[in-house]
C-alpha positions in Angstrom: 128.2 61.4 117.5 128.5 57.7 118.2 125.4 56.0 117.3 125.6 56.4 113.6 129.0 54.9 113.6 127.6 51.6 115.2 124.4 51.7 113.1 127.3 51.1 110.7 128.9 48.6 111.8 127.5 46.5 114.2 124.0 44.5 114.1 121.6 42.7 116.5 120.3 39.4 114.4 117.2 40.3 114.4 114.1 39.2 116.5 115.1 35.7 116.9 117.3 36.5 119.8 120.8 35.6 118.3 123.0 38.1 119.8 126.2 38.6 117.4 127.3 41.6 115.4 128.5 41.6 111.7 129.7 44.2 109.3 127.9 42.6 106.7 124.7 42.7 108.4 125.4 46.7 109.5 125.4 46.9 105.6 122.8 45.7 104.6 120.9 47.4 107.7 122.1 50.5 106.4 121.0 50.1 103.2 117.2 49.2 103.9 116.7 49.7 107.5 117.5 47.3 110.5 113.4 46.4 110.7 112.9 44.9 107.5 109.3 42.8 107.3 110.8 39.8 105.9 114.2 38.2 106.9 117.3 38.8 105.5 119.7 35.6 106.2 123.3 36.4 104.8 125.8 34.0 103.6 128.2 34.8 107.1 125.1 33.5 109.2 124.4 36.5 110.3 120.6 37.3 109.7 117.9 40.6 110.0 114.1 41.1 110.6 111.6 39.1 111.8 111.9 34.7 112.5 111.3 32.3 109.2 107.9 31.8 111.1 106.8 34.9 111.3 108.0 36.5 108.1 106.1 36.6 104.9 109.4 35.5 102.9 113.1 34.7 103.5 115.7 36.6 101.0 118.9 34.2 101.2 121.9 36.2 100.1 123.5 33.3 99.6 127.6 33.8 98.7 129.5 36.9 98.0 128.9 36.8 95.1 126.3 38.7 95.4 127.6 42.3 97.2 130.4 41.6 94.5 127.9 42.2 91.7 126.0 44.8 93.1 129.6 46.8 93.4 131.3 45.8 90.0 127.5 46.7 88.5 125.9 49.3 90.5 122.1 50.0 90.3 119.4 47.7 89.4 121.4 45.5 87.3 123.9 44.2 89.6 121.0 43.5 91.8 119.1 42.0 88.8 122.3 39.7 88.1 122.3 38.5 91.5 119.1 37.6 91.9 119.2 35.5 88.4 122.2 34.4 88.9 120.9 32.5 92.3 123.6 34.6 94.8 119.8 35.6 96.0 117.5 34.0 96.5 113.7 34.4 97.3 111.6 32.3 99.6 107.6 32.6 100.2 105.9 36.2 99.1 108.1 37.8 96.4 105.4 41.0 96.9 106.8 41.3 100.0 110.2 41.6 99.0 109.4 43.7 96.6 107.7 46.0 99.1 111.6 46.8 100.3 111.9 49.3 97.1 110.4 51.3 98.9 112.7 52.2 101.4 115.2 51.7 98.4 113.3 53.6 95.3 116.7 54.3 93.6 118.2 50.3 94.2 121.6 52.3 94.2 124.5 52.7 96.6 125.2 56.2 97.9 128.9 56.4 97.6 129.4 56.1 101.6 127.6 52.5 101.2 129.7 51.4 98.0 132.5 52.3 100.1 131.7 49.7 102.9 130.8 47.5 100.3 134.1 47.4 98.7 136.1 47.1 102.4 133.5 43.8 102.7 135.3 41.9 99.5 138.8 41.2 98.9 140.5 42.6 96.0 139.8 39.9 93.3 136.2 40.3 94.3 136.2 43.8 92.5 136.8 42.2 89.0 133.2 41.7 87.4 131.9 38.3 87.0 130.3 37.5 83.9 126.7 37.9 83.3 124.3 35.2 83.3 123.4 33.8 80.1 120.0 34.8 79.7 121.1 38.6 79.8 120.9 40.4 76.6 124.0 42.5 75.6 123.1 44.8 72.8 125.3 44.6 70.3 127.8 48.2 69.5 126.4 48.5 66.0 122.7 48.2 67.0 123.5 50.1 70.3 124.6 52.6 68.0 121.8 52.7 65.5 119.1 53.0 68.0 120.8 55.9 69.3 120.6 57.7 66.0 117.0 57.0 65.4 117.6 53.7 63.0 116.8 51.7 65.5 113.8 48.8 65.5 115.1 47.6 62.1 113.6 44.0 61.0 116.6 42.3 62.0 116.6 43.9 65.4 112.8 43.6 65.7 113.4 39.7 65.4 116.3 39.4 67.5 114.4 41.1 70.6 111.0 38.8 69.6 113.5 35.9 69.3 114.7 36.3 73.2 111.5 36.8 75.0 109.3 34.9 73.0 111.1 32.1 71.9 111.6 30.6 75.1 109.0 27.6 75.3 105.9 26.8 73.9 105.4 24.6 76.9 106.6 27.1 79.4 104.3 29.8 78.0 101.7 27.3 78.5 102.3 26.9 81.9 102.5 30.4 82.5 99.6 31.5 80.5 96.8 28.8 80.9 94.9 27.1 78.4 93.9 30.6 77.0 97.0 31.4 75.6 97.4 35.0 75.7 99.6 37.0 76.7 98.4 40.4 77.5 95.8 41.9 79.8 92.7 39.9 80.8 89.4 41.8 81.9 88.4 41.4 85.5 84.7 41.6 87.2 84.7 42.0 90.6 84.0 37.6 91.0 86.9 36.6 88.6 88.7 38.9 90.7 88.1 37.1 93.9 88.5 33.8 91.7 92.1 35.1 91.1 94.4 32.4 88.9 90.9 30.4 88.4 89.5 33.0 86.6 92.0 33.9 84.1 91.1 31.9 81.9 87.3 33.6 81.2 89.0 36.8 82.2 91.1 36.5 78.5 88.1 35.7 76.9 86.1 38.3 78.2 89.2 40.8 76.8 89.2 39.2 73.1 86.0 39.6 73.0 86.1 43.3 74.0 88.6 44.3 71.4 85.9 42.2 68.6 83.1 44.0 70.2 85.1 47.1 69.5 86.2 46.6 66.3 82.3 45.4 65.0 83.0 41.9 63.8 80.5 40.2 61.8 80.7 37.1 59.4 82.2 38.3 56.6 84.6 40.6 57.3 88.1 40.4 57.5 90.4 41.0 60.6 94.3 41.5 60.7 96.2 40.7 64.1 99.2 42.2 64.1 101.5 40.6 66.6 98.9 37.3 67.0 101.2 35.4 69.5 99.4 32.1 70.2 96.6 33.3 67.8 94.3 33.5 70.1 92.4 36.6 69.1 92.1 35.7 65.4 90.8 32.2 66.7 88.1 33.8 69.1 87.4 36.4 67.1 86.7 33.1 63.5 84.7 31.3 66.0 82.5 33.3 67.7 82.0 36.2 64.9 82.5 34.6 61.9 85.4 36.3 60.7 88.3 35.6 57.8 91.4 36.8 59.3 95.2 36.8 59.7 97.7 36.7 62.2 101.3 37.5 61.9 103.6 37.4 64.4 107.6 37.2 63.9 108.2 34.5 66.4 108.3 31.0 64.2 107.7 29.6 67.3 104.6 30.9 68.1 103.2 30.8 64.4 103.9 27.2 64.8 101.7 26.8 67.7 99.3 28.7 66.6 99.0 27.4 63.1 98.8 23.6 64.9 95.8 24.8 67.2 94.0 26.7 64.4 94.2 23.2 62.6 92.9 21.5 65.6 89.9 24.2 66.1 89.0 23.2 62.4 89.7 27.0 61.4 92.0 26.3 58.7 89.2 27.7 56.1 89.4 30.8 58.5 92.6 32.0 60.0 95.6 32.0 58.2 98.9 32.3 60.2 102.0 34.1 59.2 105.6 34.6 59.8 105.7 38.2 59.0 106.3 41.7 59.6 103.9 44.3 59.9 106.3 46.4 57.3 105.9 43.6 54.8 102.0 43.2 54.6 100.6 44.3 51.1 97.4 42.4 50.8 95.1 44.8 52.5 92.7 46.2 52.7 91.0 44.6 56.0 88.1 45.9 57.7 89.0 45.6 61.1 93.1 46.1 62.5 93.7 44.8 66.0 97.6 45.1 67.7 97.4 43.5 71.1 100.7 43.6 73.2 103.2 44.0 70.5 103.2 47.8 70.1 105.8 47.7 72.7 108.1 46.5 69.9 108.0 49.3 68.0 109.9 52.2 68.9 109.2 56.0 68.7 111.5 56.4 65.6 109.1 53.9 63.7 105.9 55.1 65.3 104.6 57.2 62.4 105.9 54.6 59.9 103.8 51.8 61.9 100.4 53.9 62.2 100.4 55.1 58.3 101.1 51.5 57.3 98.0 50.5 59.7 96.1 53.4 57.4 96.9 51.8 54.2 95.7 48.5 55.4 92.3 49.5 56.8 89.4 49.7 55.2 87.9 53.1 54.6 84.9 51.9 57.0 87.3 50.1 59.1 88.1 50.2 62.7 91.2 49.7 64.8 91.7 48.7 68.4 96.0 49.5 69.7 96.4 47.7 73.0 100.2 48.8 74.4 101.5 49.1 77.7 101.7 52.6 78.2 104.1 55.0 80.7 103.4 58.1 82.4 103.7 61.7 81.0 107.7 63.1 81.5 109.2 59.5 81.2 111.7 58.7 77.8 109.5 56.0 75.9 112.9 53.7 75.5 113.2 51.2 78.9 116.9 51.9 80.6 119.3 50.5 79.0 120.9 49.2 81.9 117.8 47.5 83.8 116.5 44.3 84.6 113.6 44.9 82.1 115.8 45.5 79.1 118.8 43.6 79.6 116.2 40.1 80.4 112.9 40.6 79.0 112.3 43.0 76.9 115.4 43.7 74.0 114.7 46.7 73.0 111.7 47.5 74.2 109.9 51.3 74.3 106.9 52.7 76.3 105.1 55.6 75.0 102.8 58.3 76.9 98.8 57.7 75.4 98.4 61.1 74.6 101.2 61.0 72.3 100.3 57.7 70.9 96.7 59.3 70.1 98.5 62.1 68.4 100.8 59.5 66.1 97.5 57.5 65.5 95.7 60.7 64.4 98.7 62.3 62.4 98.6 59.5 60.5 94.7 59.8 59.2 92.6 57.5 62.0 90.6 59.6 64.3 90.3 58.5 67.8 87.1 57.6 69.2 87.5 56.0 72.5 90.6 55.4 74.8 90.2 52.8 77.6 92.9 52.3 80.8 93.0 48.8 81.9 96.1 49.6 84.1 94.4 47.1 87.6 93.5 44.6 85.4 97.1 44.3 84.2 98.1 44.1 87.5 95.8 41.5 88.1 96.6 39.5 84.9 100.5 39.3 86.2 99.5 38.3 89.5 97.7 35.1 88.0 100.4 34.6 85.7 103.1 34.4 88.7 100.1 32.4 90.7 100.5 29.7 87.6 104.5 30.1 87.9 105.3 29.3 91.4 102.4 26.5 90.7 104.0 24.7 88.3 107.8 25.8 89.6 109.7 22.8 88.9 107.8 22.2 85.3 108.7 25.4 84.1 112.4 25.2 85.8 112.9 21.6 84.3 111.8 23.2 80.9 113.8 26.5 80.4 115.8 26.2 83.5 115.9 27.4 87.4 117.5 31.2 85.9 114.9 32.1 82.9 112.3 30.8 85.4 113.8 33.2 88.0 113.9 36.2 85.2 110.0 35.6 84.5 108.9 35.7 88.8 110.8 38.6 89.4 109.5 40.5 86.3 106.0 39.6 86.4 105.7 40.4 89.6 107.7 43.5 89.6 105.1 44.6 86.8 102.1 43.5 88.9 103.4 46.3 91.7 104.3 48.8 88.8 101.0 48.8 87.1 99.5 48.9 91.4 101.5 51.6 91.7 100.6 53.5 88.6 104.7 53.4 87.2 103.4 51.6 83.6 99.7 51.9 82.3 97.6 49.3 79.9 95.8 51.4 77.2 93.3 50.8 74.2 92.7 53.2 71.6 89.8 52.6 69.0 90.7 54.6 65.7 88.5 54.7 62.9 90.2 55.1 58.8 87.2 57.0 58.0 84.5 58.5 59.9 81.8 59.2 57.2 81.8 55.6 56.0 82.3 53.6 59.6 79.1 54.2 60.2 80.2 54.5 64.2 77.3 55.0 66.7 76.4 58.0 68.8 77.6 55.9 71.9 79.9 52.9 71.7 78.7 49.9 70.8 79.9 47.2 73.3 78.9 45.8 76.7 81.2 46.9 80.3 81.8 43.7 80.7 81.6 41.5 77.4 81.3 37.6 77.3 81.7 35.5 74.1 78.1 34.8 72.5 76.4 31.6 72.8 76.1 31.2 69.0 79.5 30.0 69.0 80.9 29.1 65.0 81.8 25.7 66.3 85.3 23.9 65.9 84.5 21.2 63.3 81.8 21.0 60.4 79.3 18.5 62.1 79.6 21.2 65.2 79.0 24.1 62.9 76.2 22.4 61.3 74.4 21.4 64.6 74.3 25.0 65.7 73.3 26.4 62.8 70.2 24.0 63.3 69.6 24.8 66.5 69.5 28.6 65.8 67.9 27.9 63.2 64.6 26.5 65.0 64.9 29.3 68.1 66.9 27.1 70.1 69.8 28.0 72.8 73.3 26.5 72.0 
């Protein structure tokens, strides 16, 4: 009977060989076990786990404030606040640290552990600390509207997009690389081996896959809903000769995309707009894409969203919806007190792919193909984390260390989520009118697409050179 009591209050400080004991160390050991695979260094000088020279990562609990945040905001949110504020610092392999989640699946203190934690604090420590300024706090009115099923208005969506995307275009360039595509890339075994160094061709392959699914060809009109920095519309115009409209409600994204369109010599075929999808009235479009935007639509707006897209699609047209999804049986809304909801995607919602297909077909589309790219998004996120870590000092100088911590934790945690199947990513292809779409008996795209070699070019002279080379039958 005495052994559990001793383990709760006494702990040898790991394999480093120091034989001191500590109540704080015993508390951490009771939380995650006394043999963690990473080193944990506590603010009272004690430590758990292997020595630094052998550990894949070190977690430094730097101050009493870490414990204070966990007690006053129990669960994931308190731990997230401690990590963002720097009360807990992670040095080394962040994926090894995230593996601790398997030892504490709910990231929540039991009543006994909560009582033990309170005993380690002073009475003044029970007053909650203010959250880091990077945290998005939903207003009472917006929260009430969402609960009543009237969330995701133009105003609330714009505020959520501003929180997530209007961080810094320079920061996104550091993380996303030259492709500037903030969605799942398409990998093969060779690109997988090359990792972050193959991110740009992997993104090119993803954009080409979408273009092939939409059967793009010269003269067609493409609408890209949530165009980000305009990479897909520029790809489609350059390689497939379409006239493309890209819309975003992020002013910073639009400004960057417009400048790139002009620099690429595509202003005659690509238009970038700051516009909500509900305000588009100049259809029809021969093809519509929505890549990485659907997470901001919300369950209450699904029917409205698909009906609007259906109305904007020409009878012969195709529509690709590319979105993160959740497993069956989970609520669509991201938990309001979760790290992702407060620091990354305020008001975000994920939908099970079956319900998405049902809603698409209820709006009049015929769903003809669904593809799951879950493993591909895990590889993409790992590449983004590698980019961030490689450019850490520049990222911190640009957006601040707290924001950089948010993104490292968010992207690494999401990579693990995709790997473990806790979240997914799906492309669903719908036809506006199957009788007029002339869809082939089998899908008409390649398994591993690459951009066509007959590029339209970046300026009129280059386009003329390409045309001449094609005329005489020589490859570019």
